Structures are given as structure tokens and as C-alpha cells.
C-alpha positions as CSV (number, residue, x, y, z in Angstrom):
1,X,0.0,0.0,0.0
2,X,1.6,3.2,-1.2
3,X,1.7,6.0,1.4
4,X,1.1,9.6,0.5
5,X,3.6,12.3,1.1
6,X,3.8,13.4,4.7
7,X,2.3,16.9,5.3
8,X,4.8,19.7,5.9
9,X,3.0,20.8,9.1
10,X,2.0,18.4,11.9
11,X,-1.7,18.3,12.4
12,X,-1.4,19.0,16.1
13,X,0.6,22.1,15.5
14,X,-2.3,23.5,13.4
15,X,-4.9,23.1,16.1
16,X,-6.1,26.1,18.0
17,X,-5.8,25.9,21.8
18,X,-9.5,25.1,22.3
19,X,-9.2,22.2,19.7
20,X,-6.3,20.7,21.6
21,X,-8.4,20.9,24.8
22,X,-11.2,19.2,23.0
23,X,-8.9,16.5,21.6
24,X,-7.5,15.8,25.1
25,X,-11.0,15.7,26.6
26,X,-12.2,13.2,24.0
27,X,-9.2,11.0,24.7
28,X,-10.4,10.9,28.3
29,X,-14.0,10.5,27.2
30,X,-13.9,7.4,25.0
31,X,-17.7,7.5,24.3
32,X,-18.9,11.0,23.7
33,X,-20.6,13.6,21.5
34,X,-18.4,16.1,19.7
35,X,-21.2,18.7,19.3
36,X,-19.4,21.9,18.4
37,X,-21.1,24.3,16.0
38,X,-20.2,24.3,12.3
39,X,-17.0,26.0,11.4
40,X,-15.2,25.3,14.7
41,X,-13.1,22.4,13.3
42,X,-14.8,19.2,14.5
43,X,-13.2,17.1,11.7
44,X,-9.7,18.0,12.7
45,X,-10.4,17.4,16.3
46,X,-11.6,13.8,15.6
47,X,-8.6,13.1,13.3
48,X,-6.3,14.5,16.0
49,X,-7.8,12.1,18.6
50,X,-7.1,9.2,16.3
51,X,-3.6,10.3,15.5
52,X,-2.6,11.1,19.0
53,X,-3.7,7.7,20.2
54,X,-2.1,6.1,17.1
55,X,-5.2,4.0,16.4
56,X,-5.0,1.4,13.7
57,X,-8.6,0.6,13.0
58,X,-10.7,3.7,12.5
59,X,-14.2,3.6,11.1
60,X,-16.0,6.7,10.0
61,X,-19.6,6.7,8.8
62,X,-20.6,9.8,7.0
63,X,-23.4,11.1,4.6
64,X,-22.6,10.1,1.0
65,X,-21.9,13.7,0.1
66,X,-19.2,14.0,2.8
67,X,-17.4,10.7,2.3
68,X,-14.8,12.1,-0.1
69,X,-14.4,15.2,2.1
70,X,-13.3,13.0,5.0
71,X,-10.9,11.1,2.7
72,X,-9.3,14.3,1.5
73,X,-9.1,15.8,4.9
74,X,-7.4,12.7,6.4
75,X,-4.9,12.4,3.5
76,X,-4.1,16.1,3.7
77,X,-3.7,16.3,7.4
78,X,-1.9,13.0,8.1
79,X,-0.4,12.1,4.7
80,X,-1.7,8.6,4.7
81,X,-4.3,7.0,2.4
82,X,-7.9,6.5,3.6
83,X,-10.2,3.8,2.1
84,X,-13.6,4.5,0.6
85,X,-15.8,1.7,-0.9
86,X,-17.3,3.2,-4.0
87,X,-20.9,2.3,-5.0
88,X,-22.8,1.5,-8.2
89,X,-26.5,1.7,-8.6
90,X,-28.4,-1.5,-7.7
91,X,-32.1,-0.9,-7.6
92,X,-33.2,1.4,-4.8
93,X,-29.7,1.2,-3.1
94,X,-26.1,0.8,-4.2
95,X,-23.7,-2.1,-4.4
96,X,-20.4,-1.1,-2.8
97,X,-16.9,-2.4,-3.4
98,X,-16.2,-3.3,0.2
99,X,-13.4,-5.8,0.2
100,X,-10.3,-7.0,2.1
101,X,-8.1,-4.2,0.6
102,X,-10.3,-1.6,2.4
103,X,-9.6,-3.2,5.8
104,X,-5.9,-2.9,5.3
105,X,-6.0,0.9,5.8
106,X,-6.0,2.6,9.1
107,X,-9.0,4.7,8.1
108,X,-12.1,3.3,6.5
109,X,-14.9,5.7,5.5
110,X,-18.3,4.3,4.7
111,X,-21.6,6.0,3.9
112,X,-24.6,6.0,6.2
113,X,-26.4,4.1,3.5
114,X,-24.1,1.1,4.0
115,X,-25.3,0.8,7.6
116,X,-28.8,0.0,6.3
117,X,-27.6,-3.0,4.3
118,X,-27.1,-6.3,6.1
119,X,-24.3,-7.6,3.8
120,X,-22.0,-4.7,4.6
121,X,-23.0,-4.4,8.2
122,X,-22.0,-8.1,8.7
123,X,-18.5,-7.4,7.3
124,X,-18.0,-4.3,9.4
125,X,-19.0,-6.2,12.5
126,X,-16.1,-8.6,12.0
127,X,-13.7,-5.9,13.1
128,X,-13.0,-4.8,16.7
129,X,-12.7,-1.1,15.9
130,X,-10.3,1.1,17.9
131,X,-12.8,3.9,17.4
132,X,-16.0,4.7,15.4
133,X,-16.9,8.2,14.4
134,X,-20.5,8.8,13.3
135,X,-20.5,12.1,11.3
136,X,-23.8,14.1,11.2
137,X,-24.9,11.8,14.1
138,X,-28.2,13.6,14.5
139,X,-29.3,11.6,11.5
140,X,-29.4,8.5,13.8
141,X,-32.1,10.0,16.0
142,X,-34.9,7.8,14.6
143,X,-34.5,4.6,16.6
144,X,-36.7,2.7,14.2
145,X,-34.7,3.5,11.1
146,X,-32.5,0.8,9.5
147,X,-29.3,2.9,9.6
148,X,-29.9,3.8,13.2
149,X,-30.2,0.1,14.1
150,X,-27.1,-0.6,12.1
151,X,-25.2,2.1,14.0
152,X,-26.3,0.7,17.3
153,X,-25.1,-2.7,16.2
154,X,-21.7,-1.3,15.3
155,X,-21.4,0.7,18.5
156,X,-21.1,-2.6,20.4
157,X,-17.9,-3.4,18.4
158,X,-15.8,-0.6,19.8
159,X,-14.8,0.9,23.2
160,X,-14.5,4.3,21.6
161,X,-17.5,5.9,19.9
162,X,-17.7,9.6,19.0
163,X,-20.9,11.2,17.7
164,X,-20.0,14.2,15.5
165,X,-22.8,16.7,15.0
166,X,-23.1,20.5,15.1
167,X,-26.8,20.0,15.9
168,X,-27.2,17.0,18.2
169,X,-30.9,17.8,18.3
170,X,-33.0,20.2,16.4
171,X,-36.3,20.3,18.3
172,X,-36.9,18.4,21.6
173,X,-34.6,16.4,23.9
174,X,-36.1,13.1,22.8
175,X,-34.0,13.3,19.7
176,X,-30.9,12.9,21.8
177,X,-32.0,9.5,23.3
178,X,-30.8,7.3,20.4
179,X,-27.3,8.9,20.5
180,X,-27.0,8.7,24.3
181,X,-28.3,5.2,24.5
182,X,-25.7,4.2,21.8
183,X,-23.0,5.6,24.1
184,X,-24.1,3.9,27.3
185,X,-27.4,1.9,27.4
186,X,-27.3,1.4,31.2
187,X,-26.7,5.1,31.9
188,X,-29.5,6.4,29.7
189,X,-32.2,3.7,30.1
190,X,-35.3,3.3,27.9
191,X,-36.7,5.8,25.5
192,X,-40.0,5.9,27.4
193,X,-38.3,6.7,30.7
194,X,-36.1,9.4,29.0
195,X,-39.1,11.1,27.4
196,X,-41.1,11.0,30.6
197,X,-38.2,12.6,32.5
198,X,-37.1,15.3,30.0
199,X,-40.1,16.0,27.7
200,X,-43.7,17.2,27.9
201,X,-46.3,15.0,26.2
202,X,-49.9,15.5,25.4
203,X,-52.5,12.8,24.3
204,X,-53.4,12.6,20.6
205,X,-55.4,10.1,18.5
206,X,-52.1,8.5,17.5
207,X,-50.7,8.2,21.0
208,X,-48.7,10.6,23.2
209,X,-47.2,13.6,21.3
210,X,-44.1,15.5,22.4
211,X,-44.7,19.2,22.5
212,X,-41.7,20.5,24.4
213,X,-39.0,20.0,26.9
214,X,-39.7,19.5,30.6
215,X,-38.2,22.7,31.8
216,X,-38.0,21.6,35.4
217,X,-35.6,18.8,34.6
218,X,-33.5,20.7,32.0
219,X,-30.7,21.6,34.5
220,X,-30.3,18.0,35.3
221,X,-30.2,17.0,31.6
222,X,-27.6,19.7,30.9
223,X,-25.4,18.5,33.7
224,X,-25.6,14.9,32.4
225,X,-24.9,16.0,28.9
226,X,-21.9,18.0,30.0
227,X,-20.3,14.8,31.2
228,X,-20.4,13.2,27.8
229,X,-20.4,16.2,25.3
230,X,-17.8,18.5,24.0
231,X,-19.4,21.6,22.5
232,X,-18.1,24.9,21.3
233,X,-20.2,27.7,20.0
234,X,-18.8,29.9,17.3
235,X,-19.2,33.0,19.5
236,X,-17.2,31.4,22.2
237,X,-14.1,30.8,20.0
238,X,-14.3,33.8,17.7
239,X,-11.3,35.4,19.4
240,X,-9.2,32.3,18.5
241,X,-10.3,32.1,14.8
242,X,-9.1,34.1,11.8
243,X,-11.6,36.5,10.2
244,X,-12.0,34.0,7.4
245,X,-11.9,30.3,7.6
246,X,-9.7,28.5,5.0
247,X,-11.8,27.7,1.9
248,X,-13.2,24.2,2.0
249,X,-13.1,22.2,-1.3
250,X,-15.7,19.5,-0.8
251,X,-15.6,16.7,-3.5
252,X,-18.9,15.3,-4.7
253,X,-19.5,11.8,-6.1
254,X,-21.6,11.4,-9.2
255,X,-24.3,8.8,-9.4
256,X,-23.8,6.2,-12.1
257,X,-26.3,7.9,-14.4
258,X,-24.6,11.3,-14.0
259,X,-21.1,9.8,-14.4
260,X,-22.1,7.9,-17.5
261,X,-23.6,10.9,-19.2
262,X,-20.7,13.2,-18.3
263,X,-18.0,10.7,-19.3
264,X,-19.7,10.1,-22.7
265,X,-20.0,13.8,-23.4
266,X,-16.4,14.6,-22.3
267,X,-15.0,11.8,-24.5
268,X,-16.9,13.1,-27.5
269,X,-15.5,16.6,-26.8
270,X,-11.9,15.3,-26.7
271,X,-12.4,13.2,-29.9
272,X,-13.6,16.4,-31.6
273,X,-10.6,18.3,-30.4
274,X,-8.2,15.6,-31.6
275,X,-10.0,15.5,-34.9
276,X,-9.0,19.1,-35.6
277,X,-12.0,21.1,-34.2
278,X,-11.1,24.6,-33.1
279,X,-11.4,24.9,-29.3
280,X,-12.9,28.4,-29.6
281,X,-15.4,27.6,-32.4
282,X,-18.9,28.4,-31.2
283,X,-19.9,24.8,-31.4
284,X,-17.0,23.6,-29.2
285,X,-17.6,26.4,-26.6
286,X,-21.2,25.4,-26.5
287,X,-20.1,21.8,-25.8
288,X,-17.8,23.0,-23.1
289,X,-20.8,24.9,-21.5
290,X,-22.9,21.7,-21.6
291,X,-20.1,19.8,-19.9
292,X,-20.1,22.3,-17.1
293,X,-23.8,22.2,-16.8
294,X,-23.9,18.4,-16.8
295,X,-21.3,18.4,-14.0
296,X,-23.6,20.9,-12.1
297,X,-27.0,19.4,-12.7
298,X,-27.9,17.0,-15.5
299,X,-31.5,18.2,-15.3
300,X,-30.4,21.5,-17.0
301,X,-29.9,19.4,-20.1
302,X,-32.9,17.2,-19.6
303,X,-30.7,14.3,-18.6
304,X,-32.5,12.0,-16.2
305,X,-30.0,11.8,-13.4
306,X,-29.7,13.3,-9.9
307,X,-27.4,16.2,-9.3
308,X,-24.6,15.3,-6.9
309,X,-24.0,18.9,-6.2
310,X,-27.6,19.7,-5.3
311,X,-27.6,16.7,-2.9
312,X,-24.4,17.9,-1.3
313,X,-25.6,21.5,-1.1
314,X,-28.9,20.6,0.6
315,X,-26.9,18.4,3.1
316,X,-24.6,21.3,3.9
317,X,-27.5,23.7,4.4
318,X,-29.0,21.3,7.0
319,X,-25.8,21.7,9.1
320,X,-25.4,25.4,8.6
321,X,-28.3,26.0,11.0
322,X,-29.4,29.6,11.2
323,X,-26.4,31.1,9.5
324,X,-27.4,33.1,6.4
325,X,-25.9,31.4,3.3
326,X,-25.1,32.7,-0.2
327,X,-25.1,30.1,-3.0
328,X,-23.1,31.3,-6.0
329,X,-23.4,29.8,-9.5
330,X,-22.5,31.1,-13.0
331,X,-25.7,29.5,-14.4
332,X,-29.0,31.2,-13.8
333,X,-30.8,28.1,-15.0
334,X,-29.3,26.1,-12.2
335,X,-30.3,28.8,-9.6
336,X,-33.8,28.8,-10.9
337,X,-34.0,25.0,-10.6
338,X,-32.6,25.3,-7.1
339,X,-35.1,27.9,-6.1
340,X,-37.9,25.3,-6.3
341,X,-36.3,23.6,-3.3
342,X,-37.0,26.5,-1.0
343,X,-40.0,28.4,0.3
344,X,-40.2,31.9,-1.4
345,X,-40.1,33.7,1.9
346,X,-36.8,32.1,3.0
347,X,-34.8,32.9,-0.1
348,X,-33.7,35.8,-2.3
349,X,-32.5,35.5,-5.9
350,X,-30.2,37.8,-7.9
351,X,-29.7,36.8,-11.5
352,X,-29.0,38.5,-14.8
353,X,-32.5,39.0,-16.3
354,X,-33.7,41.2,-13.5
355,X,-34.2,44.9,-13.7
356,X,-32.0,47.1,-11.5
357,X,-35.0,47.7,-9.2
358,X,-35.7,44.0,-8.9
359,X,-32.1,43.2,-8.2
360,X,-31.8,45.9,-5.5
361,X,-35.0,44.7,-3.8
362,X,-33.7,41.2,-3.7
363,X,-30.3,42.3,-2.4
364,X,-32.0,44.2,0.4
365,X,-34.2,41.2,1.3
366,X,-31.1,38.9,1.4
367,X,-29.1,41.4,3.4
368,X,-31.8,42.7,5.9
369,X,-34.7,40.3,6.1
370,X,-34.1,37.8,9.0
371,X,-36.5,35.4,7.4
372,X,-34.3,35.0,4.3
373,X,-31.7,32.4,5.1
374,X,-30.5,31.6,1.6
375,X,-29.4,33.9,-1.2
376,X,-29.2,32.4,-4.7
377,X,-26.8,34.7,-6.6
378,X,-25.3,34.7,-10.1
379,X,-21.6,35.1,-10.2
380,X,-21.9,37.8,-12.9
381,X,-25.1,39.6,-11.8
382,X,-24.3,39.5,-8.1
383,X,-20.5,39.3,-8.1
384,X,-19.8,43.0,-8.0
385,X,-21.0,46.2,-6.4
386,X,-23.2,44.8,-3.7
387,X,-23.0,44.0,0.0
388,X,-24.0,40.6,1.4
389,X,-22.2,41.0,4.7
390,X,-25.2,39.6,6.7
391,X,-24.2,36.1,5.4
392,X,-21.5,34.1,7.1
393,X,-21.3,31.2,4.6
394,X,-20.9,31.2,0.8
395,X,-21.1,28.0,-1.2
396,X,-19.8,28.0,-4.8
397,X,-21.4,25.3,-6.8
398,X,-19.2,26.2,-9.7
399,X,-16.7,28.9,-10.5
400,X,-15.8,31.2,-13.5
401,X,-12.8,30.7,-15.7
402,X,-10.8,33.6,-14.3
403,X,-9.9,33.9,-10.6
404,X,-10.8,37.6,-10.5
405,X,-14.5,37.0,-11.0
406,X,-14.6,34.4,-8.2
407,X,-12.6,36.8,-5.9
408,X,-15.1,39.5,-6.7
409,X,-17.9,37.3,-5.6
410,X,-16.1,36.4,-2.4
411,X,-15.7,40.1,-1.7
412,X,-19.5,40.4,-1.4
413,X,-19.0,38.9,2.1
414,X,-15.4,39.7,2.8
415,X,-15.7,43.5,3.1
416,X,-16.3,46.4,5.4
417,X,-19.4,45.8,7.6
418,X,-18.8,42.0,8.0
419,X,-19.2,41.2,11.7
420,X,-19.2,37.4,11.4
421,X,-16.5,34.8,10.9
422,X,-17.2,33.5,7.5
423,X,-16.7,30.4,5.5
424,X,-16.3,29.8,1.8
425,X,-17.1,26.3,0.4
426,X,-16.6,25.0,-3.1
427,X,-18.3,21.9,-4.4
428,X,-16.0,20.1,-6.8
429,X,-16.6,17.0,-9.0
430,X,-13.3,15.1,-9.2
431,X,-11.9,14.3,-12.7
432,X,-14.2,16.7,-14.5
433,X,-13.8,20.1,-16.2
434,X,-15.0,21.4,-12.9
435,X,-12.0,19.9,-11.1
436,X,-9.7,21.2,-13.8
437,X,-10.8,24.7,-13.3
438,X,-10.3,24.6,-9.6
439,X,-6.8,23.1,-9.9
440,X,-5.9,25.8,-12.4
441,X,-7.1,28.6,-10.1
442,X,-5.1,27.0,-7.2
443,X,-1.9,28.0,-9.1
444,X,-2.6,31.6,-7.9
445,X,-1.5,33.0,-11.3
446,X,-2.8,36.5,-12.1
447,X,-2.0,36.2,-15.8
448,X,-5.0,34.2,-16.8
449,X,-7.5,35.7,-19.0
450,X,-10.6,33.7,-20.0
451,X,-8.9,32.3,-23.2
452,X,-5.8,31.1,-21.4
453,X,-7.9,29.6,-18.6
454,X,-10.0,27.6,-21.0
455,X,-6.9,26.3,-22.8
456,X,-5.2,25.2,-19.6
457,X,-8.4,23.7,-18.2
458,X,-9.0,21.6,-21.3
459,X,-5.4,20.2,-21.0
460,X,-6.6,18.3,-18.0
461,X,-9.5,16.8,-19.9
462,X,-7.3,15.7,-22.7
463,X,-4.8,14.1,-20.3
464,X,-7.7,11.9,-18.9
465,X,-8.3,10.5,-22.4
466,X,-4.7,10.1,-23.5
């Protein structure tokens, strides 16, 4: 097994003081909840725990949209490869390539979906894991769900279990029971007793309905949670954090249908180039546009395949909580499709076909209306001349050819009047024109105009089909 190059900086030297404190506490608390808010560095803390203890059998279960992000983060921070079983469509679910070679790695990352499937759960149970990390652990709150039952089964195969979630519960304390019972069944007892003690119930035709927390017993619950939970709020650690978090590049994994459609179109594009077609002929530029759109959302081209980026985007928004978020895209068609996923009162839209008055009104709604939690903004129409400083998260579903346009969009948040620590996230489809563009921009060259950027990005595509 070939090792990656060791990182120049030791992971533990990169941690903030509070992250080192959290790492050390989790070492002392082998079964716990890492419940710090988004943007405080939970992933690095978990990896640091594993590295500090030099654990050899680490299992991480994450949403499918975050599996590759975990792999990249481990390999970047520790310089060692992490194993991911890739899936292919098989009816309602996927068939995964989980085999002996995956278990030879120190870090194995599986999707939540695999915990619903008996054949993979049986394989994972064969290992006595040094630690199991359940990312986005609040998704295991439904005790009757297959993946929750699978997680409970695996929890018995390790002495160290860490739930990782910025929102351990969203509504009432009963949502915590499944996670707590997984940590220590004896300590947390039955669901019925937990609800009776910490929730308020009223009768209904379908049985007792939970309508709120039992306020009288909340101090006791907080004290018990403090014994098993490490939690940092963003406001608590602002003084330790930079004004801007490092940009996160989150890789997304295409479904079989999206991958097949993209690969076929990319191959046809390269064949045309090699056959003598001019890269800058209108027909070839149109093909390049279609490739980018297919990478973004196949539905734009009426291709019947789910959008990996839309899935990842909606997953991220669940974890952002009440932080206002701007979603940037070059393609207004994608933003219009995305708009159907939100209630009109919770979003604002800035795209190119609006009048100046319409654009201004939408900007003011995004900036000033507390009910608006998402802004859908075109890179070109909303990338210059406006303030979006009430937002603290910006997600780029795609970027423009030249770095200056993307930097202008970032500057809508990163400017005078910004009072929040803010995060930039980029969704990247590996081994696509999308990936080629991001790698090109990472060179930090200021000489690129659009023509040169297109030429250099296409080189990566040609290399894949050499």
C-alpha cells in the first residue's frame, strides 16, 4: 500500500488551543458527543484524537456527500491514504466495493447508506474497531430507522465511539436519546423513561405527542450532557479564529447515471478536439458549456440523473443552521431550478435577467430580512457592487474561468461591515472540467484571461483521455 507524502506541518501544530483541549478531553471520554457548531473544526479534532492515540482501526460513517471530504481531509492532514468503498446503482440502493483491501487501511470511511444494508454491516461487525466516528450523528435519532439500528449494532464493536454533529438535536430532547443510548445503554435507560423525565407530552389520536422540553428537569439534563459532550459555540471561540476560515473544497461523487452521461460527453468533446476542431469555435464552446452544466445538474440538459452537487448543497444547508448562506453559480438556469427547493419567503434571488430595481430589492431582502436564510446569486449579476455581509457562509457550486471573477464574488461577504467569521465552500466533482478549473485557479497565477484559462483547463481533460 503506497503512502502519500507526509504533510509539511504536523496536524497537532495546526490546532487552536481550544481544539487541543477538545482533543484531550475526548481522549479521556472514549464514548462522547463532539457537538461543536459548524466551522469550529470538529473534523480536525476527531482526526487528531485518532492520530494522538495512534489508532490502527478507525471507522467513519458519513453522509454520502461527505465521504470524499473525509478522505481528502485525512490524507491532507496525516499524509496517509484512507479507504472508501465506491458504490454503483443496484435498484433502490447501491452495491459497494467493500473488500479485504479496504480493511488494510488505518482509516475506512463508509456512507450512512451502508449501515442500512445487512451484507455490509456483517462485514463491518467482524472488526474490533479502535474507534468509530458517526458524522452528522443527528441523522441517527430515529430509533426505528435501519441505519440507526445498524449504528447501534456497530457501536457494540468498539470501546471508543464519537458522535460528530453541530446540531445534536433540532427540536426536543427526545432526539438525543438514540445517540445517548448508543454511548451507554445502562446510563440512559429506555426511551420511554427518558421522554417521561425530560419532555412534555400530550395525548393525541395517534398516541402521546411530544410538544416541548420538561423545563423543570432541563438543568439535570444539561449536567448529564456536560459529562459526555464536548461543545463549542462559534461566538465562544471567535477570538481564536481568523476572520476568514480556509476555503473548503468538498468533493462530490456522481451517481452512475450522471457519471455515465458526463464521461460520454467529455469523450466526444476530446475526440472532436483531436480531430481538428477549433477549441474556440462556437460549437465547441457550446459543448464546453454543456459539460459544465452536466457536472452541475444533469436536469439543466434534460438528462434523467440526480445532481450530486444539489444533494451535497442541501446536506450542507442542514448543518449550517441559522447562519445566512449565499449560493453562487455562474448558471442562472441552475439557480432557478434550485429555487424550487426553498420556500419563497426564505430565499432571495439575484440573476441577470432582473431589472435594476428587482435586483436591488432582492439584495435588500437577502441582506436585511431575518426570514431570508438563503441567497441564490449569479456570479456575474451579483458578483460586484453589492454587500452581502449579513451572510457568514458562501457556497460556490461552480466557478468562473478567471480567478478575479470568483474573488469579486467572495468580496461580497469579505468586506467592510462584515461582523461574522465567514466560511467559503466549493463543491468540486473530481476528474471533470469542474476539477480542472479549480486546480488551475489554485496555481494563484494572475496572468490568466478567459482564453488562457479555457486552454489550460482543457489540457486536464485531454490528459484523462490520453
